[in-house]
C-alpha positions as CSV (number, residue, x, y, z in Angstrom):
1,M,73.4,113.0,174.4
2,C,71.2,111.6,177.2
3,V,73.0,108.9,179.1
4,G,69.6,107.4,180.0
5,C,67.8,107.3,176.8
6,R,70.9,107.7,174.4
7,T,69.1,110.3,172.4
8,M,70.8,113.5,171.0
9,K,69.2,116.7,172.1
10,E,70.2,120.4,172.6
11,K,72.6,120.8,175.5
12,R,70.5,123.6,177.2
13,S,67.6,121.1,177.4
14,L,69.5,118.5,179.5
15,V,70.5,118.5,182.9
16,R,74.3,118.4,183.5
17,V,76.1,116.5,186.1
18,V,80.0,117.2,186.4
19,R,82.8,115.5,188.0
20,T,85.0,118.2,189.6
21,E,88.6,118.3,189.9
22,E,88.5,116.9,193.3
23,G,86.8,113.7,192.1
24,S,83.3,114.3,193.2
25,A,80.2,114.6,191.2
26,C,77.5,117.4,191.4
27,V,74.8,118.8,189.6
28,D,75.5,121.8,187.3
29,P,72.4,124.0,187.1
30,T,74.2,126.6,184.9
31,G,76.1,124.1,182.7
32,K,79.5,126.0,182.9
33,M,81.1,124.4,185.8
34,N,84.8,123.1,185.0
35,G,85.0,119.5,184.8
36,R,83.8,116.4,182.9
37,G,80.2,116.4,182.2
38,A,77.5,114.0,181.6
39,Y,73.8,114.8,180.5
40,V,70.4,113.4,181.5
41,C,66.9,114.4,179.8
42,P,64.7,116.4,182.4
43,C,62.6,113.3,182.4
44,A,62.0,110.9,185.6
45,E,62.0,107.7,183.2
46,C,65.6,108.9,181.7
47,L,66.9,109.4,185.1
48,K,65.6,105.7,186.2
49,K,67.3,104.3,183.2
50,A,70.6,106.1,184.0
51,V,70.7,105.1,187.4
52,K,69.7,101.4,186.8
53,S,72.5,101.1,184.1
54,R,74.7,103.1,186.2
55,A,75.5,105.2,183.0
56,L,76.2,108.1,185.0
57,D,78.7,106.4,187.1
58,R,80.5,105.1,184.1
59,A,80.3,108.4,182.1
60,L,82.0,110.4,184.9
61,D,84.3,107.6,186.1
62,V,83.1,108.2,189.8
63,K,80.5,106.8,192.2
64,I,77.4,109.1,192.3
65,T,76.5,109.6,196.1
66,P,72.9,109.4,197.3
67,E,73.0,113.2,198.0
68,V,74.0,114.0,194.5
69,M,71.2,111.6,193.1
70,E,68.7,113.5,195.4
71,R,69.7,116.7,194.0
72,L,69.5,115.5,190.5
73,A,66.1,114.1,191.1
74,E,65.1,117.6,192.1
75,E,66.6,119.2,189.3
76,V,64.9,116.8,186.7
77,E,61.6,117.3,188.4
78,R,61.8,121.0,188.5
79,R,62.9,121.2,184.8
80,G,60.4,118.7,183.8
81,A,57.7,121.1,185.1
82,E,59.0,123.8,183.3
83,Q,58.6,122.0,179.8
């Protein structure tokens, strides 16, 4: 489920953000990293909703850093262009 728009979609079509064992967050382009994951549609609007509501922070129980947000925005833009 996308944390921005709250719609159910296939996992492979979503962008995954994972909380690592060290307690930090990072973008998981492969979808196979260990740790708790949260998903966002590859759509700028969904990402804006997730950021505004701090849905990613709550889903992962960790503060999302600006560097991770920048990387996530790049991944959303890249995947959105592919579709």
